[in-house]
C-alpha positions in Angstrom: -11.3 5.0 8.6 -12.5 8.7 9.7 -13.0 9.9 6.3 -12.2 13.9 7.5 -8.8 12.9 8.6 -7.7 10.7 5.1 -8.8 14.1 3.2 -6.6 16.5 5.8 -4.0 14.4 4.9 -3.7 13.8 1.1 -2.9 17.2 -1.0 -6.0 18.1 -3.7 -6.0 17.3 -7.1 -6.1 21.2 -7.9 -3.2 21.9 -5.4 -1.4 19.6 -7.2 -2.5 20.7 -10.2 -1.4 24.1 -9.4 1.9 22.8 -8.4 2.9 21.1 -11.6 4.6 18.2 -10.6 2.0 15.5 -11.7 1.7 17.2 -15.3 4.5 15.2 -16.7 1.7 11.5 -15.9 -0.9 13.4 -17.7 -4.4 14.6 -17.1 -5.5 11.2 -16.1 -3.8 11.5 -13.3 -6.0 14.4 -12.2 -9.2 11.9 -12.7 -11.8 12.6 -9.9 -12.8 9.2 -9.2 -8.8 8.6 -8.7 -9.0 11.2 -5.7 -12.4 10.6 -4.1 -12.6 9.3 -0.7 -15.0 5.9 -0.1 -15.0 2.8 1.3 -14.2 1.0 -1.4 -11.4 3.6 -2.5 -9.7 3.8 0.6 -9.6 -0.3 1.2 -8.4 -1.3 -2.1 -6.0 1.5 -2.5 -4.6 0.3 1.3 -4.4 -3.3 -1.2 -2.7 -2.6 -4.0 -0.2 0.1 -1.5 1.1 -2.6 0.8 0.5 -5.7 -1.8 3.0 -3.4 -3.7 5.1 -1.9 -1.0 6.9 -5.9 -0.6 7.1 -6.7 -4.6 10.5 -5.6 -5.0 10.7 -3.9 -8.2 11.9 -0.7 -9.2 8.9 1.7 -9.7 7.0 0.5 -7.0 4.9 4.0 -7.0 4.7 3.4 -10.5 2.7 0.3 -10.2 1.1 1.5 -7.6 -0.4 4.2 -9.7 -1.5 1.9 -12.1 -3.2 -0.4 -10.4 -5.2 2.4 -8.8 -6.0 3.2 -12.6 -7.0 0.2 -13.2 -8.9 -0.8 -9.4 -10.1 2.8 -9.2 -9.0 3.2 -6.1 -7.5 6.1 -4.3 -4.5 7.6 -6.2 -2.4 9.3 -3.3 -3.0 6.5 -0.8 -1.7 3.6 -2.5 1.5 5.5 -3.9 2.2 6.6 -0.8 1.5 3.4 0.9 4.1 1.9 -1.1 7.0 4.0 1.3 6.8 1.8 3.7 9.6 -0.2 2.0 11.8 2.8 2.7 15.6 2.6 2.9 16.0 2.3 6.5 12.8 -0.6 6.3 13.5 -2.7 3.2 16.5 -4.8 4.4 13.7 -6.0 7.6 10.8 -6.6 5.2 12.8 -8.6 3.0 14.2 -10.4 5.0 11.1 -11.6 6.6 9.5 -12.2 3.1 13.1 -14.5 2.0 12.2 -16.6 5.9 8.6 -16.9 4.9 9.3 -18.4 1.6 12.0 -20.0 2.6 9.8 -22.0 5.1 6.9 -22.6 2.5 8.9 -23.8 -0.2 10.9 -25.8 2.6 14.3 -24.7 1.8 17.4 -24.3 4.4 17.5 -20.5 5.2 21.7 -19.2 4.4 23.1 -16.7 6.4 23.9 -13.4 5.0 27.0 -11.5 5.6 26.5 -8.2 4.1 29.2 -7.0 1.3 28.2 -3.4 -0.1 29.5 -4.4 -3.2 27.7 -5.3 -7.0 29.0 -8.3 -7.4 28.1 -9.9 -3.7 24.7 -8.7 -4.6 24.1 -10.5 -8.0 25.4 -13.5 -6.1 23.4 -13.1 -3.0 20.3 -13.0 -5.0 21.0 -16.0 -7.6 21.1 -17.7 -4.0 17.9 -16.6 -2.7 15.8 -15.2 -5.7 13.2 -17.9 -4.8 12.1 -18.0 -1.7 12.6 -14.5 -1.8 10.3 -13.7 -4.4 7.4 -16.4 -2.8 7.9 -15.0 0.5 7.7 -11.4 -1.1 4.3 -12.1 -3.2 2.8 -14.0 0.4 3.7 -11.3 2.3 2.4 -8.7 0.4 -0.8 -10.4 -0.6 -1.2 -10.8 3.7 -1.1 -7.4 4.2 -2.4 -6.0 1.4 -5.5 -8.2 2.2 -5.1 -7.6 6.0 -5.0 -3.5 5.2 -8.6 -4.1 3.1 -10.3 -5.5 5.8 -8.5 -3.4 8.5 -9.8 -0.3 6.9 -13.3 -2.0 5.2 -14.0 -2.9 9.1 -13.0 0.5 10.4 -14.8 2.6 8.3 -18.2 0.3 8.5 -17.9 1.0 12.2 -17.5 5.1 12.2 -20.7 4.9 9.7 -22.7 2.7 12.3 -21.3 5.0 14.8 -22.1 8.1 13.2 -25.7 6.8 12.6 -26.1 5.6 16.6 -25.4 8.8 17.2 -27.4 10.5 14.6 -30.6 9.1 16.1 -29.7 9.1 19.5 -29.5 13.3 18.6 -33.1 13.2 16.4 -34.7 11.2 19.3 -33.5 13.7 22.1 -34.7 16.5 20.2 -38.2 14.9 18.9 
C-alpha cells in the first residue's frame, strides 16, 4: 500500500488538534504511534476496522479506536474502515452474515418481510440472532484477515519495486 497515498488521505494529528474535534477523547488520541504509517500499523488497522465493521453493535468507531490503541495500529484507518457498514450497506452486509451463520450452524434460512417498527425489529432479532452473530463474527474474521494480508502483501510488493528501481538507478549512474 503506498504510504504517500494513505498519508495524503489522512488528516494529521496537528490539524485535528487545532480543529479540536477529538479533544473530548483526551490526549492519548494524539499519540504519535497511533498516527504512524508502517506495514504493521496499516495492515493491523485494516484488520481492526474490517473486523469491527461486521460486528452489529453501536459504537463501532469507539471500539475501533480502542482496538487501535490496544494493538498499536493506525487509528484513522481503523476508525474509518468501520464506515463500510453505513446505512446504505448494512442490510446487504448483515444479510450476507446471516446467510453465512445459518449455513455454518445448519439453521434453515427464514424469509424476512421488512416492516419499519421497533416491535418487528425485536421479533426478528429474537429469531435470527444466533446465525447473525455467528455469521458476523466469521465474516469479520474473514474480511479482517483478508484486509490484513492484502495490505501486507501490497506493502511488500511496493517496497520491493522501490528497491529494484533504486538498484537500477544506482547501476545506471555507476
